[in-house]
PATORSE-146210 format. One record per atom (N, C-alpha, C, O, CB): x, y, z. Coordinates in pm, whole numbers, plus 32768, in hexadecimal, padded with zeros to 4 digits. Glycine has a CB too. Example, Ala and Ser with C-alpha at 12.3 -4.5 7.8 and 13.67 -1.06 7.14 Angstrom:
BEGIN
85277DC7830C84CE7E3E830C85287EB6830C85907EB4834E846B7E41838985057F1F82C485577F9682CA850A80038313853D8072832485807FC4823C
//
This chain:
BEGIN
80547F8A80008000800080008059807D800080B5808780517FA17FFF807A803D80DA7FA8808A81557F9D804781C27FF07FCF81D97FE6809881817F0A809882048040806382728093805C82F0803E80BC83147FFB80BD828881117FEA833380417FD983AF7FF6802F841D80338037842A80AE7F4483DA7FF3806D846C7FDF80BC84DC800E8061854E80397FFD856C7FF8811E850C7FA28085858B80A8803985FF80D680678679808780DB86828061804A8616816F800D86D7806E80358751802680A2879A8074809E87A080EF7FBC87AE800F810187D1802D816D881D806C813988A5809980EA88E5805381E4882D800B816688CF810D81418954813C819789BB80F38205899D80C68153896081D781638A3480E881A98AA080A4821C8AD280FA82058B12816181488B14808282978AB580D3830C8AD9812183468B6080F883B18B86812783768A6E811483018BA880A083318C2B807682E98C9C80BD830F8D1180AE83228C3A7FE082828C7E810982348CE5814C827A8D1881C982C28CCD820C81AA8CAF817182668D9581E782978DD0826382288DCB82CA81B28DCD82A782C98E62824D824D8DC5834881E98DBE83B182198E0B842B82918E22843D81CB8D2B83D681BB8E34847D81DB8E7B84F881748E59856281018E39854481E18F1484E1819F8E6185DE81448E52864F814C8ED3869E81B88F0386BF81698DD486A980DA8F0A86BB80D68F87870680EC8F6C879B80B48F0D87D280508FD086EF813B8FBF87DA81508FC0886B81898F3D88A2814E8EFF88FA80CE8FDD88AF81FC8F15886D82448EA588A8827D8ED1892E82828E84898E82B58E72884982A98F50893482DB8F8B89B0828B900A89CD82659052897183748FAA89A7827390248A4B822E909F8A71828E91158A61830791018A5881F990968B048259918F8A5C82B492038A57831592068ACD8389922C8ABC826292858A5582E891DE8B42834091DC8BB783AF91748BA78422918C8BCC82EE91BE8C37838C91018B6F83F2909A8B58845690C88AEE84CD90AB8AF983AF90168B2C8427910E8A89848291448A2384E591A58A63855C91A08A458433918B89B284B591FC8AB9850E92598AFF8573920D8B5685E892348B5E84BE92BB8B56854691A38B95859F91508BE6860D91128B90868291118BB7854F90E18C2E85E890DE8B1C864A90A08AC286AD91098A8D872590EF8A858603905B8A4C867A917D8A6986D191E98A398734920F8AA787AB92208A8B867E92658A0E8705921D8B22875C92428B9187C591D58BAC883791F48BCD870A925A8C10879E91588B9D87FB90EA8BB9886590DA8B4C88DA90C28B6B87AE90688BC8883E90E88ACE889B90C98A6188E991418A2E8955912F89F68850908D89F188B791BB8A3F88FC92318A0A898B923F8A3E89E4925E89EE88AE92AD8A2D89A692298ABF8A3192368AED8A9191D18AAD8B0B91E58AB38A3692278B838A5D91688A738AB191008A368ACC911889A28B1990CE89648A7090798A498A8D917E89678A9A919688D78B2991B788B08B7291FB88F88A3D920788AD8B4F9185883B8BD191A287FE8BB991BF876B8B4F919C87368C36912C88128C1991FE87278C06921486978BE7919086508C2D912C86628C83925786598B7F919385FF8B56911985B78BB790FF85448BE6915C85028AC5912685818BD39081852E8C2F905884C58BE79006845C8B818FC684788CA5900984FE8C1B900A83E38BEF8FAF837B8C408F2F838E8CBA8F3583A08C018FEC82EA8BFE8EBE83898C428E3F83A08CBF8E33834A8CBD8E5282D38BE48DCA83848D2B8E0683868DAD8DF083458DF78E7083208E5D8E6982DC8D998D9E82C98DC68EE5834B8E0C8F6283328E2D8FA483B78DE38F9584188DB88FC282DA8E9E8FEB83BC8EBE903484378E7890BC84348E3790DF83D18F58904484488E85910884A08E3C918684AD8E5791E8843B8DF7921C84028E6091C885308ED5920484168EEA926483A98EA6923983258E75928E82DA8F7E927683918EA591B8830A8E659187828F8DCC918A829B8D8791A082378E9490F882708D99917583138D08916F83298CC591F883258C51920382FD8CEC912E83AD8D0E9261834D8CD392E5835E8C8D931882DF8C22935382E98D3D934883878CC69301826C8C89933081F18C0E92E281C78BC0930E81738CEC932D81838BFC926D82038B8C921581E08B1F921A824B8AA89218822E8BBC918581CC8B4C922082C78AEE921A83378B1A927B83A38B8B927783D28AE4918B836F8ABD92D283CB8ADB933184368A67932A849A89FD936484848AEE93C383FF8A7D92E485078A1B92D585718A62929685E88ADA927B85E3899F927E85438A18927E86538A4F923C86C989FD91BE86E4898491BD86D18A4E929A87458A419155871189FA90D687278A3D908487948AB2909787B489F3908686A589EF902987CA8A228FC4882789D38F44880E895A8F4987F78A158FF488BE8A178ED3881289D28E53880689A78E29889289F68E2D88F08A2D8DE687C3892B8E00889E88F08DD7891E88D68D428917889A8D0F88B8886D8E28893D89028CFB897E88F18C6B898488A28C458A01889A8C948A60897A8C23898288688BCF8A02881C8BA58A7888738BA68AF788E58B788AF687E08B198A62883A8BDA8B61887B8BDA8BE4880B8BE58C4C87968BF18C2988E48C508BF388308BE28CC987C98BEE8D32877A8C6F8D2287008C718D38880A8BEA8DBD87BE8CDB8CFD87788D5C8CF3872A8D6D8C7186D48DC48C6887DA8DCC8D0187488D1B8C0B87048D2C8B8A86AA8CB78B63866B8CBB8AFA876A8D418B1E86A48C508BB486518BDB8B9085C18C028B7485828BC88B1B86568B738BFF858B8C628BBF85008C8B8BA984F08CCA8B1E84878CBA8ADF84D38CEE8C1685578D108AEF85528D4E8A6A854E8CE18A0085008CE789A185CC8DAD8A5585A48C7D8A0F85A98C1189AD85298BBE89AE84FD8B8E894686218BB789C984EF8BAC8A2384708B638A2984038BAF89DD83B68B74899184458B4D8ABD83FE8C3289F2839A8C8589AF83B18C86891883528C7688CB839D8D1489E6842E8C9A88ED844D8C9A885E84318C11881F83FE8C0887B084E08CC1884684538BA88868843A8B21883683A68B078821837F8ACF87BB84728ABA889683558B2F888282C38B1E8873828E8B6C87FC82398B3A87B2827B8B4A88F482C08BE587E982938C37877782BF8BF786F482718BF1869482CB8CC78782833B8BC886EE836D8B8A8673831F8B0C865182FE8AF485DD84038B69868083028ABB86B582B58A40869D82288A61867081F28A20861782B189EA871D81EC8AC786AC81648AEF8686815F8B1B85F481068AF185AA81318B6186E281BC8B6E85CB81C18B9B853F81E08B2684E381A08B15847B822B8C0B852D82428AD6850882678A6484B581F28A05849F81D689DC842F82DC8A1884F481AD89E4850B813D8987850080CC89BF84AB80888975846481088964858A80B88A4284B2804A8A808467806B8A9583D480128A92838080278B0584A680EC8AAB83B4810D8AD5832C81728A7B82E5815B8A53827381428B60832E81E18A5B832682508A1D82DF8254898582E482728946827F82CE8A5183158237894B8355823288BB835F82B88873836B82C087FC834E81EC888682EC832188BA839483A1887683AC83978825842C833E883C847F841588DD83B583F187C6843D83F6877A84B9844B87C8851C84C687C98513842F86E884A1840A880A8579844D886285D984248838866683AF881E8680842B88F885BF8486883286C08463880D87498491887487B184598879881E849F8788876A84F688C5878F8525892687F28574899687AF859B898C873A857B88E1885B858B89FF87FB85D88A7287CD864A8A83883186378AC1889A857E8AF687C386BF8A4D8813872D8A4E887387B28A7D883888198A70887A873F89C488AB87B38AB287C088318AD3877E886A8B5B87A288DE8B768783881F8ACB86EC88208BAE87DF884D8C3587F888158C94879187E68C6B872788E58C3B87F988198D1487B187E98D79875388428DF3875D888D8E0487BD87558D9D876F88378E4886FA88878EC186F588308F37871E87CA8F5386DE88C48ED7866888588F7C878788168FF787B388649069877288DC90778789881390048852882190B987218865912086D2882691A986E987AC91B586F6886190FE863D887B920E86F0884C929986FB887C92E5868088F192E0865B887F92DC877F881E932B8642883D938285D18820941285FA87AF9432861F87EB935B85518884946685F5886F94F5860B884695338586885394F3851D88F1953A8645881595AD858987EF95F2850E886695F384AE88D5961884D587BF9684852B884F95CB843388B895CA83CE890B954B83CA8961953B83748913963D83E488F294F08427893E9472842588F8940B83CE8882941883AD894F943C84B4894393A683AB8911933E8352894D92B88375892F92548335892E936082C0
//
């Protein structure tokens, strides 16, 4: 017996979830991560080479005792969007994310 293929979900669509974090939580995250910001680099380039391509500040954030709640919230949001639109096999969000600040005129 041959199993029928399920229709593929549209993997080109963009999606968003409103209010993953409250305004107060956003301020908390900004306060926590801003002191850790450093000039953002383009992968495999040093700062002088990166400046003409990318001008901003960033820090990579990884799961820890103080950020586990952030990863849980992001993971739930990612799974919700994935299940509704994309259909990939996803179980968790644990890779880290980049917190970036752009000032006026930065890119």
